[in-house]
N, C-alpha and C positions, 0 to 999 in steps of 0.2 A: 762409222757414221759422220756425216759431215753436220755440227751441232749449232744453231743459234742458241743465245740465252738472252732471257730476259731478266734483270736483276744480277748485281754484281756484288750483293752483298754477304752475310755468312754463309746461307746456304746457297748462291749463287755463285759464289767463290769456290766452295765445297763440290760442288758439281761439275764446275770448269776443271778444277784438278783433277779429280777422280776419271774425269773424261780423257783428259791428255795422256793420264797413267796409263788406260786401258787402252790407248793408240788412236782414241777419235779425234778428229778436228774440228777444232772451233773455230767457225768463219765467220761470225759475227757475235757480238757483244752489246746488248743495249742497256742502257744506265737511265738515272735521271735526268743526265744530259738530253735523253730523247724526250723526255714527258711532253705532251703537246704536240708531239708529229700525228698528223692524222694517219690512221691505218694505210690508207693508201700509199705512203711515202714509206712505210715500214715495209709494206708488203713489197713494195720495187727494191729496197735494200735485202728483203732475204731473198728475191729471186736474183739479184747483182751477186749476191755472196754465194750462191750456190747450195742453200740450207737444204738437208734432207730431213730433217724434225729440229723443233724447237722445244725448250724447256724454259718454263716461266716460275720464278721465286721472285716476283718484285711486290707489288702491291695491290689491293683488290681492287681501287679504284680504275688501276689500269688495265683489267683482266678483259672487260668488253671490246676495247679496241684492240689489244693484242690477238685476242682470238678471230676479230674480224680482218686483222693483217695477215695472219697466218692462212685462212681460208681463202682469202683472195690471191695469195701466192702459192697454194695448193701444198703448203708444209703441215705435216701432222704435228700438233701440240701436246706437251706433257703440261700438266698445270698444276703447280703444287702451290699456288699461292692461295691464302685463306682470307677470309673476309669478303666475299662476294658470293654468298649463297643464294641472298635474296635476288640477284639475277642471272641464277642459272636458267630458268624458262628461254629469257632474252638471249642468252649465250646459245643453248640447244638450239633454239630456232636458225640462229647466224650460221651453225656448224650444218645443221641438215639440211638448210635451204642450199647453201653451197657446197655441198656433198664435201665437207671437210673432215677432219678426222681430230678427236680430242679425248684424251685420260686425264681425268681430274680426280682429285682426292684430298680429304681432309690431312690425312698422312699418308706419306709415301713409304713408310717403314713397314718391311716384310711382316718384323714381330707385331707392330700396333695391328694387322690386319689379319693375323692370325689372334690376336688378343679380343678383336671384335667378336671372333667366332665361339671363344669360350665364355665371353660376358652373356652372350645371347643364351648359349646352354643354360648358365646360370639364371640367368632371369627367367627362364622358360619354367627350370625345376622351383625356385624359389618363388616365383607369381604365384604358385598354388594355394602357396600358404599366408593368410592374409596376415598374419603377426609380423611378417619380415617388410620393413620398410627399405627403399632403395634410397642411395644418395651418391654423389660423384665429387670427387675433389682433384683437381689439377692445378700443377703449380709450372711455371716457365720463367726464363731469364727476364730480365728488367727491361729489355729492349723490345719484349713482344708485344706488339700493338694491341692485337685483338684478344679480347676476354669476355666470354670462357673461350678457350680454343676451339679450333674445328673439330679436332678430335673428341673434344668432351662433349660436342654438341651431338655428332656422329653417336657416341658410346648412349648418351641421353636417348636417342631415338632407338637406339638399338635396345636399351633395358625397358625403354617404355612398350615398345612393340611385342617384344618377345616377354613380357611380363605381364602385360594388361595393365599396367599403371597408369594412371592420370599424369601425375606430376612427379617429377625426378629432378630433385633439387641439386643443384651445380655450385660451387665454391670454386672461385681461383685466387691463386698466388702469383704475384710479379716479383720476383728479387733476384739480384745478384747473377749467377751464369749457369741456371739449372736449364739444362738441354730440353728435358721435358718428363713430366710424373702424371701419370693416371691413375687414380685410385677409385674404384667401383665397389660399392659397400652395400650389404644388405643387413639392417639392425632390426634384431627382434627382441622380446623380452628377457630370454635367458644367454644370448651370444649376440655377436655380430661377426658375419662373414666376408672378408676383402679379397678384392683380387686387386693387383697392381705391376702396372708396366712402368719401367725407368727407364729412359733413355740414358745410356752413359756417354754418348755423344752423337753427333749429326751424322755420323757416317752412312747409318741404316736409311737415312732418308734419301741422300745422296745415292746410294745403291738403286733402291728403289725407283728413283726417278729414271736414270740409266737404264734400268731393267724395264720400264715401261716404253721408253724412247725405243729400245730395239724393237718391243712386240708391235708398235703402233704402225710402224713402214707397209704400206702397201693397202690399210685398211682406211673404213670411212665409217662414219657414225660418232657418237658420244659414248664413252665408256667410264665407269667408274673403276678405280683403280682395284678394289676390293675384288669387282669380276674379274678383271684382266689377271688377279693373281691366282684365282681360281681357275681358269685356264691353264696358266703355266703350268701350277702345282698337279693338275688332271692329266698336263700332257707328260709329266713327268715320272707318273705310274703308270702308263701304259707300256 
């Protein structure tokens, strides 16, 4: 693949390194020095570089402009940035009206997306017993800006919908170098049931982003990574 990258922080740098190791070509990298450039300029730079797909791990405020630039340049985008969920409807309109392609997700780890499924089943079962109350705890490194994490918010929605809960309390910790831990619990009068996903590194996020980048080529529309993974895993069983 010929990749363009938005963001060269911890995740962006890791995606770049893993992409090069896999034999992909990095044709453009946009950093905070490009902040403020209008989408039309970014689109021209993407076209000039010959980008086939873009991956974004930057900041939430920049996502709408990056999406607009990729749609204008006809470059599919894998959006791994968090903190922009309130603008999803706007982003969706931009992609669909311009016949672009976007894969987004609160977390691009394959393991986390399988964790969503496990949590859904647990919430469905425990939601039948009014004695159990759900809760979420998440912890990340001190540099992570958004809290709760996008993954925690997704898990909260999964638990609420599957278990029929009106409220799911979420607590956050930001300290040290924690790659990411998410703990979903159900507390009852006699016991507590917990499910935990712990990331040992960011490697799984980078692998998932590159998996999505390979998948999205030639497609149009807006896709959540969880449904992309469903298709990929389903195809693998055929």
